[in-house]
C-alpha positions in Angstrom: 42.0 -14.9 -8.5 40.1 -13.2 -5.7 37.3 -15.2 -4.1 34.0 -13.6 -3.3 32.5 -14.3 0.1 28.8 -14.7 0.8 26.6 -11.7 0.6 25.4 -10.6 4.1 21.8 -9.7 4.8 22.9 -6.0 5.3 24.5 -5.9 1.9 21.4 -7.3 0.4 19.1 -4.8 2.1 21.4 -2.0 1.1 21.0 -3.1 -2.5 17.3 -3.2 -2.1 17.2 0.5 -0.9 19.8 1.7 -3.4 17.4 2.7 -6.2 15.1 4.7 -4.0 18.0 6.2 -2.0 19.5 7.6 -5.3 16.2 9.0 -6.4 15.7 10.7 -3.0 19.1 12.4 -3.3 18.5 13.6 -6.8 15.0 14.8 -6.2 14.6 18.6 -5.9 12.7 19.9 -2.8 8.9 19.6 -3.3 6.4 21.8 -1.6 4.2 19.7 0.5 0.6 19.5 -0.8 -1.7 18.1 1.9 -4.5 17.6 -0.7 -2.4 14.7 -2.2 -3.1 12.6 0.9 -6.3 14.1 2.3 -8.6 14.2 -0.7 -9.8 16.9 -3.0 -12.9 19.0 -3.6 -14.2 19.3 -7.2 -17.2 21.2 -8.6 -19.9 18.9 -10.0 -21.6 20.9 -12.7 -24.6 18.5 -12.9 -25.6 19.1 -9.3 -24.0 22.6 -8.9 -22.2 21.4 -5.8 -18.7 20.9 -4.6 -18.1 17.2 -3.8 -15.3 15.1 -2.4 -13.6 13.0 -5.1 -10.6 10.7 -5.0 -9.2 7.2 -5.2 -9.9 4.4 -2.9 -8.3 1.0 -1.8 -9.8 -1.2 0.8 -9.5 -4.6 2.5 -12.1 -6.3 4.6 -12.8 -9.6 6.3 -15.6 -11.9 5.3 -16.9 -15.4 6.3 -16.3 -14.5 10.0 -12.7 -13.7 9.4 -11.9 -16.9 7.4 -11.3 -14.9 4.2 -10.6 -11.3 3.1 -11.5 -9.3 0.0 -9.1 -6.6 -1.3 -10.4 -4.0 -3.7 -9.2 -0.8 -5.4 -10.4 1.6 -8.2 -8.1 2.2 -11.1 -7.9 6.0 -10.8 -4.6 7.9 -10.7 -4.8 11.6 -10.0 -2.4 14.3 -11.4 -3.0 17.4 -9.3 -4.5 18.9 -6.2 -8.1 18.7 -7.7 -7.5 15.0 -8.2 -8.3 15.0 -11.9 -7.8 11.6 -13.3 -4.8 10.9 -15.5 -5.6 7.2 -15.7 -8.7 5.1 -14.7 -7.0 1.7 -15.3 -4.0 1.7 -13.0 -3.4 -1.5 -11.2 -3.1 -0.8 -7.5 -3.2 -4.4 -6.2 0.3 -5.9 -6.3 0.8 -9.6 -5.5 3.9 -9.8 -3.3 3.7 -13.6 -3.2 0.9 -16.2 -3.4 -0.3 -15.3 0.1 0.2 -11.5 0.2 -1.4 -8.6 -1.6 -0.3 -5.0 -1.2 -2.9 -2.3 -2.1 -1.4 1.1 -2.7 -2.6 4.7 -2.5 -0.7 8.0 -2.8 2.2 8.6 -5.1 1.7 5.9 -7.8 5.4 5.7 -8.9 6.9 5.4 -5.5 4.1 3.0 -4.4 5.0 0.6 -7.2 8.7 1.0 -6.3 8.1 0.1 -2.7 6.0 -2.9 -3.8 8.8 -4.1 -6.0 11.3 -3.6 -3.2 9.1 -5.7 -0.8 8.5 -8.4 -3.4 12.2 -8.7 -4.2 13.1 -9.0 -0.6 10.4 -11.6 0.2 11.4 -13.8 -2.8 15.1 -13.6 -1.8 14.5 -14.3 1.9 12.3 -17.2 1.2 14.9 -18.8 -1.1 17.6 -18.3 1.5 15.6 -19.6 4.4 13.8 -22.2 2.3 10.5 -21.5 4.2 7.6 -19.1 3.9 8.0 -15.8 5.7 5.5 -14.8 8.4 3.0 -11.9 8.1 5.0 -10.0 10.6 8.3 -10.3 8.7 6.7 -8.9 5.6 4.9 -6.1 7.4 8.1 -5.1 9.3 10.0 -4.9 6.0 7.3 -2.7 4.5 7.3 -0.5 7.6 11.1 -0.1 7.3 10.8 0.9 3.6 8.3 3.6 4.6 10.4 4.8 7.5 13.6 5.0 5.4 11.7 7.2 2.9 9.7 9.3 5.2 11.5 12.4 3.9 9.8 11.8 0.6 6.4 11.6 2.3 7.1 15.0 3.9 7.9 16.4 0.6 4.4 15.3 -0.7 5.3 12.0 -2.2 3.1 10.0 0.2 2.4 6.3 0.0 -0.2 4.7 2.3 -0.4 1.0 1.7 -2.6 -1.8 3.0 -1.0 -5.3 3.3 -3.3 -8.3 3.3 -1.7 -11.7 4.1 -2.9 -15.2 4.7 -1.0 -16.5 7.6 -0.8 -20.3 7.9 -1.4 -20.2 11.6 -3.8 -17.2 12.0 -5.6 -17.1 8.7 -6.0 -13.8 6.7 -4.7 -10.6 8.4 -5.0 -7.0 7.4 -2.4 -4.3 8.2 -2.8 -0.5 7.5 0.5 1.3 7.3 0.9 5.1 7.7 3.5 7.1 5.8 5.9 7.1 8.7 6.0 3.3 8.9 3.6 2.8 11.8 1.6 -0.5 11.6 -2.0 -0.8 12.5 -3.4 -4.3 12.5 -7.1 -4.2 11.6 -9.8 -6.6 13.0 -12.6 -5.5 10.6 -11.5 -3.6 7.6 -9.0 -1.0 6.3 -9.6 1.8 3.8 -7.1 4.3 2.4 -6.6 6.8 -0.4 -7.8 10.3 -1.1 -11.4 9.0 -1.5 -11.5 7.7 2.1 -14.9 9.5 2.3 -16.2 6.3 0.8 -15.7 4.6 4.2 -19.3 5.4 5.0 -20.4 3.4 1.9 -18.2 0.5 3.1 -19.7 0.6 6.6 -23.2 0.6 5.2 -22.8 -2.6 3.2 -20.2 -4.5 5.1 -20.7 -7.2 7.7 -18.2 -9.7 9.1 -20.3 -12.7 8.1 -20.7 -11.8 4.4 -20.3 -14.8 2.1 -17.5 -14.7 -0.6 -20.0 -13.8 -3.3 -21.7 -11.0 -1.2 -18.3 -9.7 -0.2 -17.1 -9.3 -3.8 
């Protein structure tokens, strides 16, 4: 009877990436549509004006950086004009008890990347028998985005915000670009095709907000 040796970390990560790699290979070439990532313009008949309209996710510090609030709408768009196909989509995914991933862009692939990260974190913490650092989780998410950058170039863009409560440094907010670049944020992060709402966030946000005011 053949014995089976221990599974290496490379074998495990290859398994994590298998599902999306297979999807990427079978996916027909898609013409890039910049409006998917940059927002859309729709005609508002009530005001007789063209207005920006899109989805939004955000994370921001409150209580002088001791806490953070992560928010999203529930809108999923289905075309270049960002017409809503759902208003109740859950864009905040709990990776573990200390980490929340907010997603914008291609909803299906965003959820797939979140499941990949969640599976990796759960397995690594069982193996190491300790909680992973913020940087470990961010690096893995960045790797997932880099490995699938060809999908982003085809129009299936995912732009996540990762918010983590680090045991040493408190809450931390990371904005990630579709190519896997990581931007640590010291104030807030906002993403999605409705990023025009950043002005509204700036108008009401202060770093010393209480938890109630922040929410």
